[in-house]
Each structure stands twice: as C-alpha cells, then as structure tokens.
C-alpha positions as CSV (number, residue, x, y, z in Angstrom):
1,M,8.2,4.9,-12.6
2,L,8.6,7.4,-9.8
3,L,6.3,6.9,-6.8
4,T,6.2,9.6,-4.1
5,T,4.0,11.0,-1.3
6,T,5.0,14.5,-2.2
7,P,2.9,16.6,-4.5
8,T,5.8,17.5,-6.8
9,I,9.2,16.0,-7.8
10,E,12.1,18.4,-7.4
11,G,13.7,19.3,-10.7
12,R,11.0,17.4,-12.7
13,P,8.1,19.6,-13.7
14,I,4.7,17.9,-14.2
15,R,3.6,18.3,-17.8
16,E,0.3,16.6,-17.6
17,Y,-2.1,15.3,-14.9
18,L,-3.7,12.1,-16.0
19,G,-6.0,11.5,-13.1
20,I,-6.4,9.8,-9.8
21,V,-5.2,6.2,-9.6
22,T,-6.1,3.7,-6.8
23,A,-5.2,0.2,-5.8
24,E,-6.5,-2.1,-3.1
25,T,-5.1,-5.2,-1.5
26,I,-6.7,-7.4,1.0
27,I,-4.6,-10.0,2.7
28,G,-5.4,-12.5,5.5
29,A,-3.4,-13.7,8.4
30,N,-3.9,-17.4,8.9
31,I,-4.5,-19.2,12.2
32,V,-0.8,-20.1,12.7
33,K,0.2,-16.4,12.4
34,D,-2.6,-15.5,14.9
35,L,-1.3,-18.1,17.3
36,F,2.3,-16.8,17.2
37,A,1.1,-13.2,17.4
38,G,-1.0,-14.1,20.4
39,I,2.0,-15.6,22.2
40,R,4.0,-12.5,21.3
41,D,1.2,-10.4,22.7
42,I,1.4,-12.2,26.1
43,V,5.2,-12.0,26.4
44,G,5.6,-8.6,24.8
45,G,7.7,-7.4,21.9
46,R,7.1,-6.8,18.2
47,S,5.2,-9.3,16.0
48,G,7.4,-9.9,13.1
49,T,4.7,-12.2,11.6
50,Y,2.1,-9.4,11.4
51,E,4.8,-6.9,10.3
52,R,5.6,-9.1,7.3
53,V,1.9,-9.4,6.4
54,I,1.5,-5.6,6.6
55,E,4.6,-5.1,4.5
56,Q,3.5,-7.6,1.8
57,A,0.1,-5.9,1.6
58,R,1.7,-2.5,1.2
59,V,4.1,-3.7,-1.5
60,N,1.2,-5.4,-3.4
61,A,-0.9,-2.2,-3.3
62,L,2.0,0.0,-4.5
63,Q,2.9,-2.5,-7.3
64,E,-0.8,-2.5,-8.5
65,L,-0.9,1.3,-8.3
66,E,2.3,1.5,-10.4
67,A,0.8,-0.9,-13.0
68,K,-2.4,1.0,-13.3
69,A,-0.6,4.3,-13.6
70,A,1.6,2.8,-16.4
71,Q,-1.6,1.7,-18.2
72,M,-2.6,5.4,-18.2
73,G,0.7,6.4,-19.7
74,A,2.1,7.9,-16.6
75,D,5.8,8.0,-15.6
76,A,5.1,9.0,-12.0
77,V,2.5,9.0,-9.3
78,V,2.5,11.9,-6.9
79,G,0.7,12.6,-3.7
80,I,0.5,8.9,-2.7
81,D,-1.6,8.1,0.4
82,L,-1.7,4.7,2.0
83,D,-4.6,3.7,4.2
84,F,-4.7,0.5,6.4
85,E,-7.9,-1.0,7.7
86,T,-8.9,-4.4,9.1
87,V,-11.9,-6.1,7.5
88,G,-13.7,-9.4,7.8
89,S,-15.1,-11.2,10.7
90,G,-13.1,-10.3,13.8
91,G,-10.8,-8.1,11.8
92,S,-9.0,-11.1,10.4
93,M,-8.0,-9.5,7.2
94,L,-5.9,-6.4,6.4
95,M,-6.9,-4.0,3.6
96,V,-4.4,-1.5,2.2
97,V,-5.6,1.2,-0.2
98,A,-3.0,3.2,-2.1
99,S,-4.1,6.3,-4.0
100,G,-2.3,9.1,-5.8
101,T,-2.3,11.2,-9.0
102,A,-0.8,9.8,-12.2
103,V,1.3,12.3,-14.0
104,R,3.6,12.7,-17.0
105,L,6.8,14.5,-16.2
C-alpha cells in the first residue's frame, strides 16, 4: 500500500477513486512522562519522551488509515493530511487524525 501526501503518484495513474478515508488515534502521556518533560522544560532542550508519544500516535493513525483503505479495496492513499490536537482535561492527551483519498492505481 502506498501512502503519500501528494495528490498523485508519479508514473502510476489513478484508475479509480474509492472515497475519503480517515483514522483517529488518541494517546495519553502519563504522569511520569509529564514529570520528565517538566524537568526538560526547566533546563531546556528537546523532550524525547513527548516526541516518542507523538511519533507513536502518528504511526498508529497511519496504520489504521492503511487498514481502512485496504478494506475498501485500495492500493494507495493519496493527499494524506495529518492533524495534531490536544484533548482532555488540561490537554493531557494527544489526538492525531489522518485523512486522505483511497484509490486504485
């Protein structure tokens, strides 16, 4: 399955548009991660802990998007857009929404 943010795939004409496909993932950061991120905020630098949480949420959303597109009979998803939002009390959870167009090449 090809996943791309571009509207087309060079050298691979789109034969059929199957429709919009979306996937959502919500992942929480626990209190230990918050503690270490808070320390990192004080001393400066990147927060590897939160970066890993964001990466995991993105990977999960794209895997779910791919699975849903496969169920539709697609062999690619074009025009993928990723949106990141914080949700929950105090923004304690991260939501990633992936959307695109399922196609047959």
